[in-house]
FIKOLZA-1660 file (N, C-alpha, C; in steps of 0.1 Angstrom, whole numbers, plus 5000, padded with zeros to 4 digits):
% residues 100
   i   px   py   pz ch aa at
   1 5678 7250 1393  A  X  N
   1 5664 7250 1391  A  X CA
   1 5658 7237 1389  A  X  C
   2 5665 7228 1382  A  X  N
   2 5660 7214 1380  A  X CA
   2 5657 7207 1393  A  X  C
   3 5666 7208 1402  A  X  N
   3 5665 7201 1415  A  X CA
   3 5652 7207 1423  A  X  C
   4 5651 7220 1423  A  X  N
   4 5639 7226 1429  A  X CA
   4 5626 7221 1423  A  X  C
   5 5625 7221 1410  A  X  N
   5 5613 7216 1403  A  X CA
   5 5611 7201 1406  A  X  C
   6 5621 7193 1405  A  X  N
   6 5620 7179 1408  A  X CA
   6 5615 7176 1422  A  X  C
   7 5620 7183 1432  A  X  N
   7 5616 7181 1446  A  X CA
   7 5602 7185 1448  A  X  C
   8 5598 7196 1442  A  X  N
   8 5584 7201 1443  A  X CA
   8 5575 7191 1437  A  X  C
   9 5578 7187 1425  A  X  N
   9 5569 7177 1418  A  X CA
   9 5568 7164 1425  A  X  C
  10 5579 7159 1431  A  X  N
  10 5578 7147 1438  A  X CA
  10 5569 7148 1451  A  X  C
  11 5568 7160 1456  A  X  N
  11 5560 7162 1468  A  X CA
  11 5546 7165 1465  A  X  C
  12 5543 7173 1455  A  X  N
  12 5530 7179 1452  A  X CA
  12 5523 7175 1439  A  X  C
  13 5530 7169 1430  A  X  N
  13 5524 7167 1417  A  X CA
  13 5526 7152 1413  A  X  C
  14 5516 7147 1405  A  X  N
  14 5518 7135 1398  A  X CA
  14 5523 7138 1384  A  X  C
  15 5531 7129 1379  A  X  N
  15 5536 7132 1365  A  X CA
  15 5525 7133 1355  A  X  C
  16 5526 7142 1346  A  X  N
  16 5517 7144 1335  A  X CA
  16 5522 7138 1322  A  X  C
  17 5513 7134 1313  A  X  N
  17 5518 7129 1300  A  X CA
  17 5524 7140 1293  A  X  C
  18 5533 7137 1283  A  X  N
  18 5540 7147 1275  A  X CA
  18 5530 7156 1268  A  X  C
  19 5519 7151 1263  A  X  N
  19 5510 7160 1255  A  X CA
  19 5503 7170 1265  A  X  C
  20 5500 7165 1277  A  X  N
  20 5493 7174 1287  A  X CA
  20 5503 7184 1292  A  X  C
  21 5515 7180 1294  A  X  N
  21 5526 7190 1299  A  X CA
  21 5528 7200 1288  A  X  C
  22 5529 7196 1275  A  X  N
  22 5531 7205 1264  A  X CA
  22 5519 7215 1263  A  X  C
  23 5507 7211 1265  A  X  N
  23 5496 7220 1265  A  X CA
  23 5497 7230 1277  A  X  C
  24 5502 7225 1288  A  X  N
  24 5505 7234 1299  A  X CA
  24 5515 7245 1296  A  X  C
  25 5526 7241 1289  A  X  N
  25 5536 7250 1284  A  X CA
  25 5530 7261 1275  A  X  C
  26 5521 7256 1266  A  X  N
  26 5515 7265 1256  A  X CA
  26 5506 7275 1263  A  X  C
  27 5498 7270 1273  A  X  N
  27 5490 7279 1281  A  X CA
  27 5498 7289 1289  A  X  C
  28 5508 7285 1295  A  X  N
  28 5517 7294 1302  A  X CA
  28 5523 7305 1293  A  X  C
  29 5527 7301 1281  A  X  N
  29 5533 7310 1272  A  X CA
  29 5522 7320 1268  A  X  C
  30 5510 7316 1266  A  X  N
  30 5499 7325 1263  A  X CA
  30 5497 7335 1274  A  X  C
  31 5497 7330 1286  A  X  N
  31 5495 7339 1298  A  X CA
  31 5507 7349 1299  A  X  C
  32 5519 7345 1296  A  X  N
  32 5530 7354 1296  A  X CA
  32 5529 7365 1285  A  X  C
  33 5524 7360 1273  A  X  N
  33 5522 7369 1262  A  X CA
  33 5512 7380 1266  A  X  C
  34 5501 7375 1272  A  X  N
  34 5491 7385 1277  A  X CA
  34 5496 7395 1286  A  X  C
  35 5505 7391 1295  A  X  N
  35 5511 7401 1305  A  X CA
  35 5520 7411 1297  A  X  C
  36 5527 7406 1287  A  X  N
  36 5535 7415 1279  A  X CA
  36 5527 7426 1272  A  X  C
  37 5516 7421 1266  A  X  N
  37 5506 7430 1259  A  X CA
  37 5501 7440 1269  A  X  C
  38 5496 7435 1281  A  X  N
  38 5490 7444 1291  A  X CA
  38 5501 7454 1296  A  X  C
  39 5513 7450 1298  A  X  N
  39 5524 7459 1303  A  X CA
  39 5526 7470 1294  A  X  C
  40 5523 7468 1281  A  X  N
  40 5525 7479 1271  A  X CA
  40 5512 7486 1268  A  X  C
  41 5502 7484 1276  A  X  N
  41 5488 7490 1274  A  X CA
  41 5484 7488 1259  A  X  C
  42 5485 7475 1255  A  X  N
  42 5482 7471 1242  A  X CA
  42 5489 7479 1231  A  X  C
  43 5502 7481 1233  A  X  N
  43 5510 7488 1223  A  X CA
  43 5511 7503 1224  A  X  C
  44 5505 7509 1234  A  X  N
  44 5504 7523 1236  A  X CA
  44 5515 7529 1245  A  X  C
  45 5522 7520 1252  A  X  N
  45 5533 7525 1260  A  X CA
  45 5545 7516 1259  A  X  C
  46 5556 7521 1264  A  X  N
  46 5569 7513 1264  A  X CA
  46 5568 7500 1272  A  X  C
  47 5574 7489 1268  A  X  N
  47 5574 7477 1276  A  X CA
  47 5581 7479 1289  A  X  C
  48 5574 7475 1300  A  X  N
  48 5580 7475 1313  A  X CA
  48 5577 7462 1320  A  X  C
  49 5586 7456 1327  A  X  N
  49 5584 7444 1334  A  X CA
  49 5576 7447 1347  A  X  C
  50 5569 7437 1352  A  X  N
  50 5562 7439 1364  A  X CA
  50 5560 7426 1371  A  X  C
  51 5555 7426 1383  A  X  N
  51 5554 7413 1391  A  X CA
  51 5546 7402 1384  A  X  C
  52 5534 7406 1378  A  X  N
  52 5526 7396 1371  A  X CA
  52 5533 7390 1360  A  X  C
  53 5541 7398 1353  A  X  N
  53 5549 7392 1341  A  X CA
  53 5560 7382 1347  A  X  C
  54 5566 7386 1358  A  X  N
  54 5576 7377 1364  A  X CA
  54 5570 7364 1368  A  X  C
  55 5558 7365 1374  A  X  N
  55 5551 7353 1379  A  X CA
  55 5548 7344 1367  A  X  C
  56 5543 7350 1356  A  X  N
  56 5540 7341 1344  A  X CA
  56 5552 7335 1338  A  X  C
  57 5563 7343 1338  A  X  N
  57 5576 7337 1333  A  X CA
  57 5580 7325 1342  A  X  C
  58 5578 7327 1355  A  X  N
  58 5581 7316 1364  A  X CA
  58 5573 7304 1361  A  X  C
  59 5560 7306 1359  A  X  N
  59 5551 7295 1355  A  X CA
  59 5556 7287 1343  A  X  C
  60 5560 7295 1333  A  X  N
  60 5565 7289 1320  A  X CA
  60 5578 7281 1323  A  X  C
  61 5587 7287 1330  A  X  N
  61 5599 7280 1334  A  X CA
  61 5596 7267 1341  A  X  C
  62 5587 7268 1351  A  X  N
  62 5583 7256 1358  A  X CA
  62 5578 7245 1349  A  X  C
  63 5568 7249 1340  A  X  N
  63 5562 7239 1331  A  X CA
  63 5572 7233 1322  A  X  C
  64 5581 7241 1317  A  X  N
  64 5591 7236 1307  A  X CA
  64 5601 7227 1314  A  X  C
  65 5606 7230 1326  A  X  N
  65 5615 7221 1333  A  X CA
  65 5608 7209 1337  A  X  C
  66 5595 7210 1341  A  X  N
  66 5588 7198 1345  A  X CA
  66 5586 7188 1333  A  X  C
  67 5584 7194 1321  A  X  N
  67 5583 7186 1309  A  X CA
  67 5596 7178 1307  A  X  C
  68 5607 7185 1308  A  X  N
  68 5620 7178 1306  A  X CA
  68 5622 7167 1316  A  X  C
  69 5620 7170 1329  A  X  N
  69 5622 7160 1340  A  X CA
  69 5613 7148 1337  A  X  C
  70 5600 7150 1335  A  X  N
  70 5591 7139 1333  A  X CA
  70 5594 7131 1321  A  X  C
  71 5602 7136 1312  A  X  N
  71 5605 7128 1300  A  X CA
  71 5620 7125 1299  A  X  C
  72 5626 7125 1310  A  X  N
  72 5640 7121 1312  A  X CA
  72 5649 7128 1302  A  X  C
  73 5647 7141 1302  A  X  N
  73 5655 7150 1294  A  X CA
  73 5663 7160 1304  A  X  C
  74 5675 7162 1302  A  X  N
  74 5683 7171 1310  A  X CA
  74 5682 7185 1305  A  X  C
  75 5674 7194 1312  A  X  N
  75 5672 7207 1307  A  X CA
  75 5685 7215 1306  A  X  C
  76 5694 7213 1315  A  X  N
  76 5707 7220 1314  A  X CA
  76 5715 7216 1301  A  X  C
  77 5714 7204 1298  A  X  N
  77 5721 7199 1286  A  X CA
  77 5714 7205 1273  A  X  C
  78 5701 7206 1274  A  X  N
  78 5693 7212 1262  A  X CA
  78 5697 7226 1260  A  X  C
  79 5698 7234 1272  A  X  N
  79 5702 7248 1271  A  X CA
  79 5716 7249 1265  A  X  C
  80 5725 7241 1270  A  X  N
  80 5739 7241 1265  A  X CA
  80 5740 7238 1250  A  X  C
  81 5732 7228 1245  A  X  N
  81 5732 7225 1231  A  X CA
  81 5727 7237 1223  A  X  C
  82 5716 7244 1228  A  X  N
  82 5711 7255 1221  A  X CA
  82 5721 7267 1220  A  X  C
  83 5728 7269 1231  A  X  N
  83 5738 7280 1231  A  X CA
  83 5749 7277 1221  A  X  C
  84 5754 7264 1221  A  X  N
  84 5764 7260 1211  A  X CA
  84 5759 7262 1197  A  X  C
  85 5746 7258 1195  A  X  N
  85 5740 7260 1181  A  X CA
  85 5740 7275 1177  A  X  C
  86 5737 7283 1187  A  X  N
  86 5736 7298 1184  A  X CA
  86 5750 7303 1182  A  X  C
  87 5760 7299 1189  A  X  N
  87 5774 7303 1187  A  X CA
  87 5778 7300 1173  A  X  C
  88 5776 7288 1169  A  X  N
  88 5780 7283 1155  A  X CA
  88 5773 7292 1145  A  X  C
  89 5760 7294 1146  A  X  N
  89 5752 7302 1137  A  X CA
  89 5758 7316 1136  A  X  C
  90 5761 7322 1148  A  X  N
  90 5766 7335 1148  A  X CA
  90 5779 7336 1141  A  X  C
  91 5788 7326 1144  A  X  N
  91 5801 7327 1137  A  X CA
  91 5801 7325 1122  A  X  C
  92 5791 7318 1117  A  X  N
  92 5789 7315 1103  A  X CA
  92 5781 7326 1096  A  X  C
  93 5771 7332 1103  A  X  N
  93 5762 7341 1096  A  X CA
  93 5761 7355 1102  A  X  C
  94 5767 7357 1114  A  X  N
  94 5767 7370 1120  A  X CA
  94 5754 7372 1128  A  X  C
  95 5745 7362 1129  A  X  N
  95 5733 7363 1137  A  X CA
  95 5729 7349 1141  A  X  C
  96 5720 7348 1150  A  X  N
  96 5716 7334 1155  A  X CA
  96 5704 7329 1149  A  X  C
  97 5697 7336 1140  A  X  N
  97 5685 7332 1134  A  X CA
  97 5687 7320 1125  A  X  C
  98 5677 7312 1123  A  X  N
  98 5678 7299 1115  A  X CA
  98 5677 7302 1100  A  X  C
  99 5671 7314 1097  A  X  N
  99 5669 7317 1083  A  X CA
  99 5681 7326 1078  A  X  C
 100 5681 7328 1064  A  X  N
 100 5691 7336 1057  A  X CA
 100 5703 7329 1055  A  X  C
% end
C-alpha cells in the first residue's frame, strides 16, 4: 500500500504540511463515522458495510499513509510496533486496552 500511495502522490500531489495532513485524516475519519451511522439508519438497524463506507475507509487509509510518507515514517513499522504492543498488553492483562 505504501508504494501505491507514494507513487500516486509523486504524480498527482504536492506534499502537505503535517498539520494539514492531520486535519485531512480527521476529516476522513469524520466522513467514515458518518457512513457508519448512516449504514445503521442512525442506530435503528444492524451495522452493514456498503460501498460508500469502503470508499471512506480507503480515503482514511490513503490520508494516514500519506501522513507517514510525507513525514519519513514507515507505516509498516508503525503497524508492527502497535501489534507488538497489543500482544504484550494481552499477555499481561488479557485484553489490548490501555486502561485497567
